TIVO-2410 file (N, C-alpha, C; in nm, 3 decimals):
# residues 136
REC num residu      c1      c2      c3 atome chaine
REC   1      M  -0.277   0.344  -2.741     N      A
REC   1      M  -0.307   0.290  -2.611    CA      A
REC   1      M  -0.351   0.405  -2.520     C      A
REC   2      D  -0.453   0.377  -2.439     N      A
REC   2      D  -0.501   0.475  -2.342    CA      A
REC   2      D  -0.437   0.448  -2.207     C      A
REC   3      I  -0.396   0.555  -2.140     N      A
REC   3      I  -0.333   0.543  -2.008    CA      A
REC   3      I  -0.419   0.617  -1.906     C      A
REC   4      Y  -0.455   0.546  -1.800     N      A
REC   4      Y  -0.539   0.600  -1.694    CA      A
REC   4      Y  -0.468   0.583  -1.560     C      A
REC   5      C  -0.522   0.648  -1.458     N      A
REC   5      C  -0.474   0.623  -1.322    CA      A
REC   5      C  -0.589   0.638  -1.225     C      A
REC   6      I  -0.568   0.586  -1.106     N      A
REC   6      I  -0.665   0.602  -0.999    CA      A
REC   6      I  -0.622   0.721  -0.912     C      A
REC   7      E  -0.712   0.765  -0.827     N      A
REC   7      E  -0.688   0.882  -0.742    CA      A
REC   7      E  -0.563   0.866  -0.656     C      A
REC   8      E  -0.539   0.747  -0.603     N      A
REC   8      E  -0.423   0.723  -0.518    CA      A
REC   8      E  -0.293   0.751  -0.593     C      A
REC   9      F  -0.287   0.710  -0.718     N      A
REC   9      F  -0.168   0.736  -0.798    CA      A
REC   9      F  -0.150   0.886  -0.818     C      A
REC  10      K  -0.256   0.954  -0.856     N      A
REC  10      K  -0.250   1.098  -0.882    CA      A
REC  10      K  -0.199   1.174  -0.760     C      A
REC  11      K  -0.253   1.143  -0.643     N      A
REC  11      K  -0.213   1.211  -0.519    CA      A
REC  11      K  -0.065   1.187  -0.489     C      A
REC  12      E  -0.022   1.063  -0.496     N      A
REC  12      E   0.118   1.030  -0.467    CA      A
REC  12      E   0.211   1.097  -0.569     C      A
REC  13      F   0.175   1.093  -0.695     N      A
REC  13      F   0.254   1.156  -0.801    CA      A
REC  13      F   0.270   1.305  -0.774     C      A
REC  14      E   0.160   1.374  -0.744     N      A
REC  14      E   0.166   1.518  -0.719    CA      A
REC  14      E   0.250   1.553  -0.597     C      A
REC  15      Q   0.242   1.471  -0.492     N      A
REC  15      Q   0.326   1.494  -0.374    CA      A
REC  15      Q   0.474   1.477  -0.408     C      A
REC  16      L   0.504   1.373  -0.483     N      A
REC  16      L   0.645   1.345  -0.515    CA      A
REC  16      L   0.707   1.452  -0.605     C      A
REC  17      I   0.637   1.493  -0.709     N      A
REC  17      I   0.699   1.589  -0.801    CA      A
REC  17      I   0.713   1.728  -0.741     C      A
REC  18      S   0.646   1.751  -0.628     N      A
REC  18      S   0.662   1.881  -0.561    CA      A
REC  18      S   0.795   1.888  -0.485     C      A
REC  19      K   0.863   1.775  -0.473     N      A
REC  19      K   0.991   1.769  -0.401    CA      A
REC  19      K   1.107   1.763  -0.500     C      A
REC  20      K   1.210   1.837  -0.468     N      A
REC  20      K   1.328   1.848  -0.556    CA      A
REC  20      K   1.387   1.711  -0.592     C      A
REC  21      N   1.393   1.621  -0.494     N      A
REC  21      N   1.455   1.489  -0.516    CA      A
REC  21      N   1.384   1.405  -0.622     C      A
REC  22      Y   1.257   1.435  -0.649     N      A
REC  22      Y   1.177   1.347  -0.733    CA      A
REC  22      Y   1.124   1.415  -0.860     C      A
REC  23      R   1.186   1.522  -0.901     N      A
REC  23      R   1.138   1.596  -1.018    CA      A
REC  23      R   1.151   1.516  -1.148     C      A
REC  24      S   1.236   1.415  -1.151     N      A
REC  24      S   1.253   1.335  -1.274    CA      A
REC  24      S   1.136   1.239  -1.299     C      A
REC  25      L   1.048   1.225  -1.203     N      A
REC  25      L   0.939   1.128  -1.214    CA      A
REC  25      L   0.853   1.152  -1.338     C      A
REC  26      T   0.816   1.276  -1.366     N      A
REC  26      T   0.733   1.305  -1.483    CA      A
REC  26      T   0.802   1.259  -1.610     C      A
REC  27      K   0.927   1.295  -1.627     N      A
REC  27      K   1.004   1.257  -1.746    CA      A
REC  27      K   1.014   1.104  -1.756     C      A
REC  28      D   1.040   1.039  -1.644     N      A
REC  28      D   1.054   0.893  -1.644    CA      A
REC  28      D   0.924   0.824  -1.686     C      A
REC  29      I   0.811   0.874  -1.638     N      A
REC  29      I   0.681   0.814  -1.674    CA      A
REC  29      I   0.653   0.837  -1.822     C      A
REC  30      I   0.674   0.958  -1.869     N      A
REC  30      I   0.649   0.987  -2.011    CA      A
REC  30      I   0.737   0.899  -2.099     C      A
REC  31      E   0.864   0.889  -2.068     N      A
REC  31      E   0.955   0.809  -2.149    CA      A
REC  31      E   0.921   0.660  -2.148     C      A
REC  32      Y   0.876   0.609  -2.033     N      A
REC  32      Y   0.851   0.466  -2.024    CA      A
REC  32      Y   0.715   0.426  -2.081     C      A
REC  33      F   0.611   0.503  -2.054     N      A
REC  33      F   0.475   0.459  -2.086    CA      A
REC  33      F   0.416   0.516  -2.215     C      A
REC  34      F   0.454   0.634  -2.255     N      A
REC  34      F   0.388   0.697  -2.369    CA      A
REC  34      F   0.457   0.662  -2.500     C      A
REC  35      D   0.376   0.654  -2.604     N      A
REC  35      D   0.421   0.620  -2.739    CA      A
REC  35      D   0.488   0.482  -2.744     C      A
REC  36      K   0.433   0.390  -2.666     N      A
REC  36      K   0.482   0.251  -2.666    CA      A
REC  36      K   0.366   0.160  -2.706     C      A
REC  37      N   0.401   0.047  -2.764     N      A
REC  37      N   0.295  -0.052  -2.788    CA      A
REC  37      N   0.280  -0.136  -2.662     C      A
REC  38      I   0.170  -0.202  -2.653     N      A
REC  38      I   0.136  -0.275  -2.530    CA      A
REC  38      I   0.235  -0.387  -2.501     C      A
REC  39      D   0.290  -0.451  -2.604     N      A
REC  39      D   0.388  -0.558  -2.583    CA      A
REC  39      D   0.516  -0.507  -2.518     C      A
REC  40      G   0.550  -0.382  -2.544     N      A
REC  40      G   0.669  -0.322  -2.485    CA      A
REC  40      G   0.654  -0.289  -2.338     C      A
REC  41      L   0.533  -0.303  -2.285     N      A
REC  41      L   0.507  -0.267  -2.144    CA      A
REC  41      L   0.483  -0.388  -2.055     C      A
REC  42      K   0.500  -0.506  -2.108     N      A
REC  42      K   0.473  -0.628  -2.031    CA      A
REC  42      K   0.588  -0.669  -1.940     C      A
REC  43      S   0.703  -0.603  -1.953     N      A
REC  43      S   0.817  -0.645  -1.869    CA      A
REC  43      S   0.798  -0.591  -1.728     C      A
REC  44      G   0.862  -0.657  -1.635     N      A
REC  44      G   0.849  -0.623  -1.495    CA      A
REC  44      G   0.811  -0.748  -1.418     C      A
REC  45      T   0.788  -0.732  -1.290     N      A
REC  45      T   0.749  -0.846  -1.207    CA      A
REC  45      T   0.598  -0.861  -1.211     C      A
REC  46      R   0.552  -0.977  -1.255     N      A
REC  46      R   0.409  -1.005  -1.259    CA      A
REC  46      R   0.359  -1.033  -1.119     C      A
REC  47      L   0.251  -0.967  -1.082     N      A
REC  47      L   0.191  -0.987  -0.950    CA      A
REC  47      L   0.067  -1.077  -0.958     C      A
REC  48      N   0.030  -1.114  -1.081     N      A
REC  48      N  -0.078  -1.211  -1.101    CA      A
REC  48      N  -0.036  -1.303  -1.216     C      A
REC  49      N  -0.117  -1.401  -1.245     N      A
REC  49      N  -0.082  -1.496  -1.351    CA      A
REC  49      N  -0.174  -1.482  -1.472     C      A
REC  50      N  -0.229  -1.364  -1.493     N      A
REC  50      N  -0.324  -1.345  -1.601    CA      A
REC  50      N  -0.253  -1.281  -1.721     C      A
REC  51      D  -0.253  -1.351  -1.835     N      A
REC  51      D  -0.187  -1.298  -1.953    CA      A
REC  51      D  -0.267  -1.190  -2.023     C      A
REC  52      E  -0.398  -1.186  -2.002     N      A
REC  52      E  -0.483  -1.086  -2.066    CA      A
REC  52      E  -0.490  -0.956  -1.987     C      A
REC  53      T  -0.474  -0.965  -1.855     N      A
REC  53      T  -0.475  -0.845  -1.769    CA      A
REC  53      T  -0.362  -0.854  -1.666     C      A
REC  54      P  -0.238  -0.845  -1.711     N      A
REC  54      P  -0.126  -0.857  -1.617    CA      A
REC  54      P  -0.119  -0.737  -1.520     C      A
REC  55      Y  -0.096  -0.769  -1.394     N      A
REC  55      Y  -0.073  -0.671  -1.288    CA      A
REC  55      Y   0.078  -0.672  -1.266     C      A
REC  56      I   0.142  -0.557  -1.288     N      A
REC  56      I   0.288  -0.552  -1.297    CA      A
REC  56      I   0.349  -0.452  -1.201     C      A
REC  57      K   0.462  -0.491  -1.145     N      A
REC  57      K   0.547  -0.402  -1.065    CA      A
REC  57      K   0.671  -0.376  -1.149     C      A
REC  58      K   0.701  -0.247  -1.173     N      A
REC  58      K   0.812  -0.214  -1.263    CA      A
REC  58      K   0.895  -0.101  -1.205     C      A
REC  59      R   1.027  -0.116  -1.212     N      A
REC  59      R   1.119  -0.008  -1.174    CA      A
REC  59      R   1.146   0.076  -1.298     C      A
REC  60      I   1.133   0.208  -1.282     N      A
REC  60      I   1.169   0.300  -1.391    CA      A
REC  60      I   1.267   0.402  -1.338     C      A
REC  61      G   1.335   0.470  -1.426     N      A
REC  61      G   1.429   0.573  -1.385    CA      A
REC  61      G   1.562   0.519  -1.339     C      A
REC  62      G   1.591   0.395  -1.374     N      A
REC  62      G   1.721   0.338  -1.338    CA      A
REC  62      G   1.732   0.300  -1.192     C      A
REC  63      R   1.852   0.260  -1.155     N      A
REC  63      R   1.878   0.218  -1.018    CA      A
REC  63      R   1.850   0.335  -0.923     C      A
REC  64      G   1.772   0.308  -0.820     N      A
REC  64      G   1.738   0.413  -0.725    CA      A
REC  64      G   1.627   0.503  -0.774     C      A
REC  65      G   1.560   0.466  -0.884     N      A
REC  65      G   1.453   0.547  -0.941    CA      A
REC  65      G   1.321   0.528  -0.868     C      A
REC  66      F   1.222   0.485  -0.941     N      A
REC  66      F   1.087   0.472  -0.887    CA      A
REC  66      F   1.032   0.333  -0.916     C      A
REC  67      R   0.936   0.293  -0.834     N      A
REC  67      R   0.866   0.168  -0.858    CA      A
REC  67      R   0.721   0.203  -0.886     C      A
REC  68      L   0.671   0.147  -0.996     N      A
REC  68      L   0.532   0.169  -1.036    CA      A
REC  68      L   0.456   0.038  -1.036     C      A
REC  69      Y   0.330   0.046  -1.000     N      A
REC  69      Y   0.239  -0.067  -1.004    CA      A
REC  69      Y   0.131  -0.033  -1.104     C      A
REC  70      F   0.109  -0.122  -1.201     N      A
REC  70      F   0.009  -0.092  -1.302    CA      A
REC  70      F  -0.058  -0.219  -1.353     C      A
REC  71      L  -0.176  -0.198  -1.412     N      A
REC  71      L  -0.255  -0.306  -1.469    CA      A
REC  71      L  -0.269  -0.281  -1.618     C      A
REC  72      L  -0.243  -0.383  -1.698     N      A
REC  72      L  -0.263  -0.376  -1.842    CA      A
REC  72      L  -0.389  -0.454  -1.878     C      A
REC  73      I  -0.474  -0.396  -1.958     N      A
REC  73      I  -0.587  -0.471  -2.013    CA      A
REC  73      I  -0.560  -0.478  -2.162     C      A
REC  74      I  -0.504  -0.591  -2.202     N      A
REC  74      I  -0.449  -0.606  -2.335    CA      A
REC  74      I  -0.555  -0.594  -2.444     C      A
REC  75      R  -0.668  -0.658  -2.429     N      A
REC  75      R  -0.766  -0.655  -2.537    CA      A
REC  75      R  -0.824  -0.516  -2.559     C      A
REC  76      K  -0.827  -0.431  -2.456     N      A
REC  76      K  -0.876  -0.294  -2.470    CA      A
REC  76      K  -0.763  -0.194  -2.495     C      A
REC  77      E  -0.640  -0.244  -2.494     N      A
REC  77      E  -0.520  -0.160  -2.508    CA      A
REC  77      E  -0.524  -0.042  -2.411     C      A
REC  78      S  -0.544  -0.078  -2.284     N      A
REC  78      S  -0.550   0.022  -2.177    CA      A
REC  78      S  -0.452  -0.013  -2.067     C      A
REC  79      L  -0.395   0.090  -2.008     N      A
REC  79      L  -0.302   0.075  -1.898    CA      A
REC  79      L  -0.352   0.161  -1.782     C      A
REC  80      Y  -0.347   0.106  -1.661     N      A
REC  80      Y  -0.395   0.176  -1.542    CA      A
REC  80      Y  -0.283   0.184  -1.440     C      A
REC  81      L  -0.240   0.305  -1.409     N      A
REC  81      L  -0.137   0.326  -1.308    CA      A
REC  81      L  -0.204   0.327  -1.171     C      A
REC  82      L  -0.151   0.246  -1.078     N      A
REC  82      L  -0.213   0.229  -0.948    CA      A
REC  82      L  -0.137   0.302  -0.837     C      A
REC  83      F  -0.004   0.294  -0.841     N      A
REC  83      F   0.074   0.351  -0.731    CA      A
REC  83      F   0.217   0.371  -0.777     C      A
REC  84      V   0.284   0.467  -0.716     N      A
REC  84      V   0.425   0.493  -0.743    CA      A
REC  84      V   0.493   0.527  -0.611     C      A
REC  85      H   0.616   0.482  -0.597     N      A
REC  85      H   0.696   0.526  -0.483    CA      A
REC  85      H   0.843   0.529  -0.524     C      A
REC  86      P   0.919   0.621  -0.466     N      A
REC  86      P   1.062   0.627  -0.496    CA      A
REC  86      P   1.136   0.515  -0.424     C      A
REC  87      K   1.247   0.473  -0.483     N      A
REC  87      K   1.331   0.370  -0.420    CA      A
REC  87      K   1.428   0.432  -0.320     C      A
REC  88      T   1.464   0.560  -0.340     N      A
REC  88      T   1.562   0.626  -0.254    CA      A
REC  88      T   1.510   0.764  -0.214     C      A
REC  89      G   1.591   0.836  -0.137     N      A
REC  89      G   1.555   0.971  -0.096    CA      A
REC  89      G   1.471   0.971   0.031     C      A
REC  90      P   1.423   1.087   0.073     N      A
REC  90      P   1.351   1.098   0.199    CA      A
REC  90      P   1.221   1.017   0.204     C      A
REC  91      D   1.156   0.994   0.091     N      A
REC  91      D   1.033   0.916   0.088    CA      A
REC  91      D   1.053   0.777   0.030     C      A
REC  92      G   1.178   0.736   0.015     N      A
REC  92      G   1.210   0.609  -0.048    CA      A
REC  92      G   1.172   0.490   0.036     C      A
REC  93      S   1.135   0.381  -0.034     N      A
REC  93      S   1.107   0.254   0.032    CA      A
REC  93      S   1.132   0.142  -0.069     C      A
REC  94      Q   1.156   0.024  -0.018     N      A
REC  94      Q   1.187  -0.089  -0.105    CA      A
REC  94      Q   1.065  -0.142  -0.177     C      A
REC  95      N   0.957  -0.168  -0.107     N      A
REC  95      N   0.837  -0.227  -0.164    CA      A
REC  95      N   0.717  -0.191  -0.079     C      A
REC  96      I   0.598  -0.213  -0.134     N      A
REC  96      I   0.478  -0.203  -0.052    CA      A
REC  96      I   0.440  -0.344  -0.012     C      A
REC  97      T   0.354  -0.358   0.086     N      A
REC  97      T   0.318  -0.490   0.138    CA      A
REC  97      T   0.228  -0.563   0.039     C      A
REC  98      D   0.222  -0.695   0.056     N      A
REC  98      D   0.133  -0.775  -0.028    CA      A
REC  98      D  -0.012  -0.733  -0.006     C      A
REC  99      E  -0.046  -0.696   0.116     N      A
REC  99      E  -0.181  -0.649   0.146    CA      A
REC  99      E  -0.212  -0.520   0.069     C      A
REC 100      A  -0.116  -0.429   0.065     N      A
REC 100      A  -0.134  -0.304  -0.009    CA      A
REC 100      A  -0.148  -0.331  -0.159     C      A
REC 101      K  -0.072  -0.425  -0.212     N      A
REC 101      K  -0.082  -0.461  -0.354    CA      A
REC 101      K  -0.220  -0.516  -0.385     C      A
REC 102      A  -0.273  -0.600  -0.297     N      A
REC 102      A  -0.406  -0.658  -0.317    CA      A
REC 102      A  -0.514  -0.550  -0.309     C      A
REC 103      K  -0.501  -0.456  -0.216     N      A
REC 103      K  -0.598  -0.346  -0.205    CA      A
REC 103      K  -0.598  -0.259  -0.329     C      A
REC 104      L  -0.480  -0.229  -0.382     N      A
REC 104      L  -0.470  -0.149  -0.504    CA      A
REC 104      L  -0.536  -0.220  -0.622     C      A
REC 105      Y  -0.517  -0.349  -0.631     N      A
REC 105      Y  -0.576  -0.427  -0.739    CA      A
REC 105      Y  -0.729  -0.422  -0.732     C      A
REC 106      K  -0.783  -0.442  -0.612     N      A
REC 106      K  -0.928  -0.434  -0.594    CA      A
REC 106      K  -0.978  -0.293  -0.625     C      A
REC 107      R  -0.903  -0.195  -0.582     N      A
REC 107      R  -0.942  -0.055  -0.603    CA      A
REC 107      R  -0.947  -0.020  -0.751     C      A
REC 108      V  -0.848  -0.062  -0.828     N      A
REC 108      V  -0.850  -0.028  -0.971    CA      A
REC 108      V  -0.967  -0.096  -1.041     C      A
REC 109      L  -1.001  -0.217  -1.003     N      A
REC 109      L  -1.116  -0.284  -1.065    CA      A
REC 109      L  -1.246  -0.209  -1.034     C      A
REC 110      E  -1.259  -0.161  -0.909     N      A
REC 110      E  -1.376  -0.079  -0.872    CA      A
REC 110      E  -1.380   0.049  -0.954     C      A
REC 111      C  -1.264   0.114  -0.969     N      A
REC 111      C  -1.257   0.240  -1.042    CA      A
REC 111      C  -1.286   0.223  -1.191     C      A
REC 112      I  -1.245   0.112  -1.248     N      A
REC 112      I  -1.274   0.085  -1.388    CA      A
REC 112      I  -1.425   0.068  -1.406     C      A
REC 113      K  -1.488  -0.008  -1.316     N      A
REC 113      K  -1.633  -0.029  -1.324    CA      A
REC 113      K  -1.710   0.102  -1.312     C      A
REC 114      S  -1.669   0.187  -1.220     N      A
REC 114      S  -1.742   0.311  -1.193    CA      A
REC 114      S  -1.695   0.429  -1.277     C      A
REC 115      N  -1.589   0.409  -1.357     N      A
REC 115      N  -1.528   0.515  -1.438    CA      A
REC 115      N  -1.472   0.628  -1.350     C      A
REC 116      F  -1.429   0.593  -1.231     N      A
REC 116      F  -1.370   0.689  -1.137    CA      A
REC 116      F  -1.219   0.689  -1.160     C      A
REC 117      L  -1.179   0.746  -1.274     N      A
REC 117      L  -1.041   0.742  -1.320    CA      A
REC 117      L  -0.999   0.878  -1.373     C      A
REC 118      Y  -0.869   0.890  -1.395     N      A
REC 118      Y  -0.812   1.003  -1.467    CA      A
REC 118      Y  -0.742   0.948  -1.589     C      A
REC 119      R  -0.762   1.011  -1.704     N      A
REC 119      R  -0.688   0.976  -1.825    CA      A
REC 119      R  -0.564   1.064  -1.827     C      A
REC 120      L  -0.449   1.006  -1.856     N      A
REC 120      L  -0.324   1.083  -1.861    CA      A
REC 120      L  -0.294   1.124  -2.003     C      A
REC 121      E  -0.255   1.250  -2.018     N      A
REC 121      E  -0.213   1.304  -2.146    CA      A
REC 121      E  -0.083   1.377  -2.124     C      A
REC 122      V  -0.004   1.387  -2.231     N      A
REC 122      V   0.121   1.461  -2.224    CA      A
REC 122      V   0.100   1.596  -2.289     C      A
REC 123      E   0.134   1.702  -2.217     N      A
REC 123      E   0.131   1.838  -2.271    CA      A
REC 123      E   0.271   1.896  -2.253     C      A
REC 124      G   0.342   1.906  -2.363     N      A
REC 124      G   0.481   1.952  -2.355    CA      A
REC 124      G   0.563   1.847  -2.282     C      A
REC 125      N   0.619   1.886  -2.168     N      A
REC 125      N   0.695   1.790  -2.087    CA      A
REC 125      N   0.626   1.763  -1.954     C      A
REC 126      K   0.493   1.782  -1.950     N      A
REC 126      K   0.415   1.760  -1.828    CA      A
REC 126      K   0.304   1.659  -1.851     C      A
REC 127      L   0.258   1.601  -1.741     N      A
REC 127      L   0.144   1.512  -1.747    CA      A
REC 127      L   0.019   1.590  -1.709     C      A
REC 128      K  -0.087   1.567  -1.783     N      A
REC 128      K  -0.215   1.628  -1.754    CA      A
REC 128      K  -0.311   1.517  -1.714     C      A
REC 129      F  -0.385   1.538  -1.605     N      A
REC 129      F  -0.482   1.442  -1.556    CA      A
REC 129      F  -0.621   1.490  -1.596     C      A
REC 130      V  -0.689   1.413  -1.680     N      A
REC 130      V  -0.822   1.448  -1.727    CA      A
REC 130      V  -0.922   1.362  -1.652     C      A
REC 131      D  -1.010   1.426  -1.579     N      A
REC 131      D  -1.111   1.357  -1.498    CA      A
REC 131      D  -1.208   1.282  -1.588     C      A
REC 132      C  -1.222   1.153  -1.567     N      A
REC 132      C  -1.314   1.070  -1.646    CA      A
REC 132      C  -1.445   1.044  -1.575     C      A
REC 133      K  -1.460   1.092  -1.452     N      A
REC 133      K  -1.580   1.065  -1.374    CA      A
REC 133      K  -1.705   1.113  -1.447     C      A
REC 134      V  -1.809   1.035  -1.438     N      A
REC 134      V  -1.936   1.071  -1.500    CA      A
REC 134      V  -1.997   1.185  -1.418     C      A
REC 135      K  -2.031   1.293  -1.486     N      A
REC 135      K  -2.091   1.409  -1.418    CA      A
REC 135      K  -2.243   1.395  -1.417     C      A
REC 136      P  -2.311   1.438  -1.309     N      A
REC 136      P  -2.459   1.430  -1.307    CA      A
REC 136      P  -2.522   1.525  -1.408     C      A
***
């Protein structure tokens, strides 16, 4: 399975892992998303009713961990990370608004069309963001 993210996810991720309170985020993402089959990633709160491309809100890292928003495209075996936020700590929040969820969904569809994405790879115990943008 290929795992991608949009720019908004990358920026938020980098800000969070720079803070002591959120250093477990990298480990939590690697453990939850990598080396899994697509059926193992369908759990969470569905934000749409599409079985072929479910838009999912999922808590990772246990109680007080992080909330991730992602899109699965089952037939292509691709996962797109849209946004992450901590549940606790100085930057913690319960949820994002329905309007923000809708904007993220539209944004990921635009990014998939234009290939304005980052592919995520694991190097050791870190995440590497590989720019997928088409170069002139």
